[in-house]
DRENLO-191232 format. One line per 3 residues: for each residue x negated, y, z of N, C-alpha, C, O. Coordinates in nm, 4 decimals, m for minus. Atoms other than C-alpha are relative to their C-alpha. Layout:
DRENLO-191232
X,Y,Z,X,Y,Z,X,Y,Z,X,Y,Z; ...
END
This chain:
DRENLO-191232
m0.0384,m0.1466,m0.0494,m0.0230,0.0181,m0.0219,m0.0777,0.1588,0.0405,m0.1384,0.2063,0.1365; 0.0294,m0.1444,m0.0122,m0.0923,0.3591,m0.0856,0.0059,0.0741,0.1228,0.0975,0.0676,0.2047; m0.0344,m0.0960,m0.1348,m0.1649,0.6066,0.1805,0.0973,0.0990,m0.0354,0.1504,0.1655,0.0536
m0.1134,m0.1084,m0.0419,0.0852,0.8368,0.0233,0.0618,m0.1038,0.0502,0.0865,m0.0995,0.1707; m0.1762,0.0764,m0.0696,0.3515,0.5739,0.0893,m0.0335,m0.0639,0.0956,0.0216,m0.1718,0.1172; m0.0278,0.0584,m0.0993,0.2546,0.4958,0.3612,0.0145,0.1023,0.1349,0.0454,0.0861,0.2529
m0.0278,m0.1626,m0.1091,0.2504,0.8940,0.5061,0.1154,0.0319,m0.0547,0.1464,0.1487,m0.0783; m0.1005,m0.0760,0.0352,0.5777,0.8515,0.3783,0.0816,m0.0798,0.0498,0.1936,m0.0426,0.0846; m0.0812,0.1266,m0.1173,0.7081,0.5493,0.5547,0.0118,0.0812,0.1733,0.1131,0.1001,0.2405
m0.0077,m0.0419,m0.1319,0.5933,0.7041,0.8896,0.0139,0.1333,0.0175,m0.0582,0.1744,0.1084; m0.0663,m0.0578,0.0391,0.7572,1.0013,0.8007,0.1804,m0.0242,0.0260,0.2605,0.0251,0.1054; m0.1000,0.0619,0.0001,1.0486,0.8180,0.7201,0.0643,m0.0449,0.0831,0.1827,m0.0113,0.0833
m0.0091,m0.0085,m0.1120,1.0609,0.6621,1.0493,m0.0009,0.1161,0.1524,0.0730,0.0881,0.2468; 0.0328,m0.0938,m0.0520,0.9513,0.9770,1.2581,0.1730,0.0536,m0.0112,0.2352,0.0658,0.0943; m0.0985,m0.0693,0.0228,1.2996,1.1331,1.0756,0.1330,m0.1471,0.0520,0.2507,m0.1232,0.0792
m0.1555,0.0861,m0.0751,1.5459,0.8065,1.2033,m0.0174,0.0020,0.1060,0.0870,m0.0082,0.1704; 0.0020,0.0007,m0.1810,1.3883,0.8216,1.5808,0.0985,0.1232,0.1112,0.1594,0.1358,0.2174; m0.0201,m0.1650,m0.0278,1.4517,1.1928,1.5678,0.1676,0.0265,0.0219,0.2318,0.1190,0.0716
m0.1931,m0.0328,0.0998,1.8387,1.1581,1.4440,0.0729,m0.1506,0.1064,0.1930,m0.1729,0.0912; m0.0060,0.0506,m0.0785,1.8575,0.8890,1.7033,0.0673,m0.1775,m0.0477,0.1428,m0.2591,0.0051; m0.0086,0.1595,m0.0446,1.8248,0.5633,1.5278,m0.1730,m0.0941,m0.0294,m0.2438,m0.1153,m0.1279
0.0760,0.0206,m0.0684,1.5690,0.4146,1.7177,m0.0392,m0.1974,m0.0590,m0.1456,m0.2559,m0.0388; m0.0418,0.1079,0.0390,1.6785,0.0594,1.5584,m0.1482,0.0262,m0.1752,m0.2694,0.0136,m0.1926; 0.1107,m0.0830,0.1118,1.5315,0.2047,1.1968,m0.1718,0.0478,m0.0180,m0.2446,m0.0020,m0.1039
0.0661,m0.0231,m0.0640,1.2686,0.3341,1.2979,m0.1046,m0.0889,0.0278,m0.2095,m0.0970,m0.0361; 0.0891,0.1500,m0.0200,1.1090,0.0251,1.4484,m0.0349,m0.0361,m0.0953,m0.1519,m0.0128,m0.1254; 0.0170,0.0411,0.0955,1.1557,m0.1371,1.1522,m0.0782,0.0188,m0.1172,m0.0934,m0.0568,m0.2132
0.0332,m0.0927,0.1153,0.9917,0.0997,0.9450,m0.1401,m0.0740,0.0531,m0.2055,m0.1649,0.0019; 0.1287,0.0229,m0.0060,0.6996,0.0933,1.1518,m0.0480,m0.1964,m0.0005,m0.1537,m0.2241,m0.0573; 0.0417,0.1021,m0.0529,0.6627,m0.2806,1.2448,m0.0889,m0.0662,m0.1271,m0.1801,m0.1489,m0.1292
0.0080,0.0768,0.1572,0.6496,m0.3329,0.8356,m0.1426,0.0744,0.0019,m0.2468,0.0093,m0.0064; 0.1470,m0.0207,0.0179,0.3610,m0.0944,0.8311,m0.1261,m0.0573,0.0713,m0.2438,m0.0388,0.0404; 0.1174,0.0222,m0.0575,0.1835,m0.2691,1.0922,m0.0430,m0.1387,m0.0247,m0.1507,m0.1810,0.0173
0.0237,0.0860,0.0599,0.2324,m0.5925,0.9133,m0.1119,0.0026,m0.1044,m0.2170,m0.0539,m0.1346; 0.0888,m0.0397,0.1503,0.0910,m0.4800,0.6316,m0.1431,m0.0174,m0.0176,m0.2236,m0.0622,m0.0993; 0.1463,m0.0284,0.0493,m0.1902,m0.3732,0.7597,m0.0223,0.0664,0.1653,m0.0397,0.1764,0.2178
0.0795,m0.0424,m0.1766,m0.2767,m0.4316,1.1479,m0.1223,0.0900,0.0655,m0.1308,0.1231,0.1838; 0.0996,m0.1033,m0.0352,m0.5933,m0.2062,1.1394,0.0023,0.0769,m0.0486,m0.1065,0.1316,m0.0660; m0.0563,m0.1204,m0.0288,m0.3840,0.0703,1.0462,m0.0260,0.1094,0.0958,0.0720,0.1835,0.1029
m0.0654,m0.1184,m0.1320,m0.4678,0.3434,1.3699,0.0998,0.0837,m0.0781,0.0674,0.1615,0.0116; m0.0583,m0.0753,0.0252,m0.2397,0.5520,1.2063,0.1792,m0.0991,0.0748,0.2445,m0.0494,0.1666; m0.1055,0.0921,m0.0220,0.0736,0.2621,1.2528,m0.0029,0.0232,0.1248,0.0569,0.1097,0.1888
0.0206,0.0381,m0.1359,m0.0649,0.1189,1.5682,0.0418,0.0611,0.0892,0.1202,0.0163,0.1730; m0.0449,m0.0819,m0.0811,m0.0394,0.4140,1.7345,0.0819,0.0555,m0.0236,0.0707,0.1753,0.0024; m0.0937,m0.0852,m0.0115,0.2966,0.4991,1.6470,0.0823,m0.1409,0.0516,0.1798,m0.1275,0.1256
m0.0668,0.1142,m0.0483,0.4014,0.1100,1.7041,m0.0008,0.0038,0.1552,0.0895,0.0087,0.2388; m0.0114,m0.0319,m0.1841,0.2359,0.1403,2.0531,0.0941,0.0643,0.0602,0.1674,m0.0075,0.1283; m0.0815,m0.1341,m0.0059,0.4408,0.4752,2.1176,0.0835,m0.1211,0.0006,0.0513,m0.2000,0.0895
m0.1222,0.0502,m0.0824,0.7557,0.2630,2.1179,m0.0067,m0.0685,0.0358,0.0969,m0.1059,0.0907; m0.0552,0.1357,m0.0717,0.6559,m0.0543,2.2397,m0.0073,0.1013,0.1643,0.0715,0.0748,0.2550; 0.0484,m0.0187,m0.1594,0.5233,0.1480,2.5734,0.1674,0.0838,0.0299,0.1952,0.1031,0.1482
m0.1093,m0.0482,m0.0222,0.8804,0.3156,2.5421,0.0811,m0.0772,0.0527,0.1499,m0.0222,0.1386; m0.0779,0.1007,0.0165,1.0633,0.0118,2.5585,m0.1075,m0.1270,0.1473,m0.0989,m0.2465,0.1756; 0.0097,0.1108,m0.1118,0.8471,m0.0944,2.8763,m0.1080,m0.1511,m0.0510,m0.1165,m0.2546,0.0152
0.0146,0.1280,0.0418,0.6706,m0.3526,2.6844,m0.2155,0.0587,m0.0073,m0.2665,0.0825,m0.1168; 0.1037,m0.0663,0.0540,0.2626,m0.2167,2.7641,m0.0786,m0.1023,m0.0159,m0.1870,m0.0443,m0.0226; 0.0834,0.0839,0.0118,0.0714,m0.5434,2.7227,0.0198,m0.0600,m0.1000,m0.0149,m0.1780,m0.1049
m0.0872,m0.0070,0.2004,0.2226,m0.5522,2.3430,m0.0334,0.0830,m0.0626,m0.0811,0.0953,m0.1754; 0.1252,m0.2100,0.0209,0.0983,m0.1804,2.3598,m0.1497,m0.0420,m0.0049,m0.2022,m0.0715,m0.1123; 0.1363,0.0815,0.0599,m0.2449,m0.3057,2.3938,m0.0165,m0.0772,m0.0413,m0.1360,m0.0774,m0.0706
0.0716,0.0482,0.0912,m0.2810,m0.5296,2.2266,0.0236,0.0312,m0.1722,m0.0096,m0.0222,m0.2780; m0.0388,m0.0735,0.1615,m0.1725,m0.3542,1.9190,m0.0866,0.0808,0.0165,m0.1914,0.0774,m0.0479; 0.1966,m0.1288,0.0095,m0.4356,m0.0777,1.9935,m0.1098,m0.0440,0.0032,m0.2062,0.0248,m0.0302
0.1583,0.0680,0.0064,m0.7162,m0.3257,2.0348,0.0132,m0.0654,m0.0873,m0.0865,m0.1375,m0.0823; 0.0049,0.0870,0.1594,m0.6191,m0.5234,1.6570,0.0006,0.1488,m0.0069,0.1218,0.1700,m0.0026; m0.0363,m0.1274,0.1410,m0.6433,m0.1226,1.5005,m0.1596,0.0387,0.0063,m0.2357,0.0141,0.0998
0.1369,m0.0382,m0.0278,m0.9740,0.0272,1.4001,0.1234,0.1945,m0.0075,0.2388,0.2086,m0.0478; m0.0654,m0.0914,m0.0667,m0.8659,0.4004,1.5067,m0.1344,0.0882,m0.1098,m0.2482,0.0483,m0.0854; 0.0492,m0.0804,0.0118,m1.0397,0.6705,1.2827,m0.0245,0.0935,0.0845,0.0790,0.1109,0.1488
0.1224,m0.0611,m0.0194,m1.2921,0.9160,1.4319,0.1148,0.1273,0.1196,0.1196,0.1656,0.2365; m0.0853,m0.1164,0.0013,m1.0368,1.1743,1.4495,0.1463,0.0327,0.1033,0.2093,0.1254,0.1542; m0.0863,0.0186,m0.1323,m0.8065,1.0090,1.6688,0.0382,m0.0686,0.1071,0.1455,m0.1212,0.1369
0.0624,0.0536,m0.0603,m1.0090,0.9002,1.9293,0.0612,0.0396,0.1172,0.0371,m0.0181,0.2232; m0.0541,m0.0541,m0.1285,m0.8224,1.0798,2.1672,0.1516,m0.0482,0.0203,0.2157,m0.0695,0.1232; m0.1263,0.0432,m0.0434,m0.5103,0.9789,2.0940,m0.0137,m0.1456,m0.0276,0.0845,m0.2189,m0.0157
m0.0180,0.2007,m0.0850,m0.6130,0.5901,2.1180,m0.0641,0.0155,0.1333,m0.0793,m0.0892,0.1962; 0.0736,m0.0553,m0.1748,m0.7711,0.7166,2.4538,0.1235,0.0306,0.1031,0.1323,0.0081,0.2238; m0.0906,m0.0243,m0.1005,m0.4561,0.8365,2.5569,0.1139,m0.1288,0.0087,0.1498,m0.1476,0.1250
m0.0658,0.0735,m0.0070,m0.2169,0.5482,2.4793,m0.1071,m0.0996,0.0758,m0.0483,m0.1392,0.1764; 0.0620,0.1140,m0.0275,m0.4685,0.2987,2.5796,0.0110,0.0002,0.1668,0.0575,m0.0929,0.2326; m0.0628,m0.0879,m0.1078,m0.4483,0.5130,2.9086,0.1010,m0.0359,0.1021,0.0935,m0.0464,0.2245
m0.0891,0.0211,m0.0419,m0.1471,0.4377,2.9554,0.1117,m0.0929,m0.0229,0.2312,m0.0906,0.0065; m0.0870,0.0733,0.0127,m0.0609,0.1508,2.8294,m0.0936,m0.1363,0.1505,m0.0320,m0.2360,0.1880; 0.0312,0.0524,m0.1038,m0.3358,m0.0018,3.1413,0.1067,0.0234,0.0507,0.1954,m0.0616,0.0422
m0.0709,m0.0605,m0.0923,m0.1320,0.2234,3.3623,0.1153,m0.0283,0.0628,0.1501,m0.0047,0.1785; m0.0998,0.0485,m0.0086,0.1703,0.0629,3.2938,m0.0191,m0.1063,m0.0100,0.0855,m0.1337,0.0489; 0.0883,0.0699,m0.0958,0.0019,m0.2573,3.3463,m0.0025,m0.0071,0.0724,0.0274,m0.1219,0.1055
0.0731,0.0520,m0.1252,m0.1058,m0.2269,3.6581,m0.1113,0.0126,0.0172,m0.1475,m0.0146,0.1316; 0.1026,m0.0048,m0.0502,m0.4426,m0.1581,3.6138,m0.0601,0.1589,m0.0478,m0.1278,0.1930,m0.1448; 0.0579,m0.0957,0.0495,m0.5031,0.1735,3.6308,m0.1520,0.0518,0.0594,m0.1865,0.1699,0.0616
0.1002,m0.0752,0.0122,m0.8751,0.1342,3.7468,m0.0553,0.0259,m0.1717,m0.0866,0.1309,m0.2279; 0.0173,0.0286,0.0824,m0.9434,m0.0248,3.4360,0.0808,0.2152,m0.1072,m0.0003,0.2892,m0.1630; m0.0213,m0.1294,0.0442,m0.7452,0.3416,3.2890,m0.1008,0.0595,0.0019,m0.1777,0.0739,m0.0931
0.0846,m0.1362,m0.0424,m0.9474,0.5972,3.4884,m0.1219,m0.0060,m0.0992,m0.1711,0.0929,m0.1536; 0.1242,m0.0004,0.0047,m1.2561,0.3965,3.3605,m0.0066,0.0260,m0.1471,m0.1197,0.0661,m0.1742; m0.0325,m0.0188,0.0248,m1.1080,0.4302,3.0201,m0.0248,0.1388,m0.1035,m0.0854,0.1568,m0.2092
m0.0034,m0.1565,m0.0224,m1.0542,0.8042,3.0240,m0.1158,0.0212,0.0129,m0.1639,0.0700,m0.0893; 0.0873,m0.0997,m0.0306,m1.3198,0.9125,3.1392,m0.1079,m0.0362,m0.1005,m0.1894,0.0460,m0.1424; 0.1518,0.0000,0.0993,m1.5742,0.7106,2.8920,0.0917,0.0860,m0.1162,0.0159,0.1722,m0.1607
m0.0118,m0.1402,0.1073,m1.3861,0.9432,2.6265,m0.0347,0.1038,0.0471,m0.1047,0.1704,m0.0291; 0.0113,m0.1359,m0.0179,m1.4124,1.2257,2.7868,m0.1819,m0.0283,0.0417,m0.2460,0.0768,0.0407; 0.1372,0.0226,0.0030,m1.7713,1.1131,2.8422,m0.0596,0.0112,m0.1512,m0.1759,0.0491,m0.1644
0.0520,0.0367,0.1318,m1.8232,1.0630,2.4729,0.0388,0.0864,m0.0672,0.0316,0.0566,m0.1864; m0.0261,m0.2491,m0.0074,m1.7200,1.4928,2.4316,m0.0959,m0.0042,0.0515,m0.1887,0.0541,m0.0046; 0.1404,m0.1330,m0.1274,m1.9698,1.5880,2.6739,m0.1329,m0.0567,m0.0812,m0.2347,0.0125,m0.0820
0.1385,0.0265,0.0267,m2.2375,1.3745,2.4963,m0.0552,m0.1037,0.1128,m0.1426,m0.1863,0.0863; m0.0324,0.0930,m0.0942,m2.2125,1.1877,2.8060,m0.0995,0.1177,0.1469,m0.1520,0.0696,0.2473; m0.0293,m0.1195,m0.1253,m2.2807,1.5382,3.0511,0.0763,m0.0589,0.0776,0.1460,m0.1558,0.0475
m0.0740,m0.0369,m0.1309,m2.1372,1.5742,3.3756,0.1328,0.0520,m0.0540,0.1333,0.0871,m0.1719; m0.0834,m0.0224,m0.0097,m1.8317,1.6562,3.3872,0.1258,0.0584,0.0929,0.1586,m0.0509,0.1391; m0.1008,0.0066,m0.1175,m1.5293,1.7835,3.6466,0.0498,m0.0977,0.0110,0.0367,m0.1644,0.1136
m0.0858,0.1497,0.0168,m1.3419,1.5086,3.5677,m0.0955,m0.1262,m0.0183,m0.0267,m0.2223,m0.0528; 0.0456,0.0954,m0.0311,m1.5948,1.2596,3.5897,m0.0858,m0.0124,0.1749,m0.1367,m0.1142,0.2217; 0.0530,m0.0070,m0.1451,m1.7282,1.3461,3.9536,0.0911,m0.0537,0.0708,0.0771,m0.0628,0.1928
END
């Protein structure tokens, strides 16, 4: 599937979601993830839907199977940290977020890592 087609389907899913048709949005997002499980954008959308349903472990599995572009590092870190907290692993969540913050600062010490 071409990038333009993927973007169109993601936009359609967002519109369905905004207008109260979550099941239709979910079908589109699931189709995108099935087509390319490594796509970080689709994985982020699908994991967000899973988190809304309270399925943190499933969301974590989707996130960990995807490749996120560098520009989506923050999205990946937030979704992974949320998934870990929701699954009762707050220590792992904190470490995941610190790892992201440290990557921004090049490993320098920040107020959040103190």
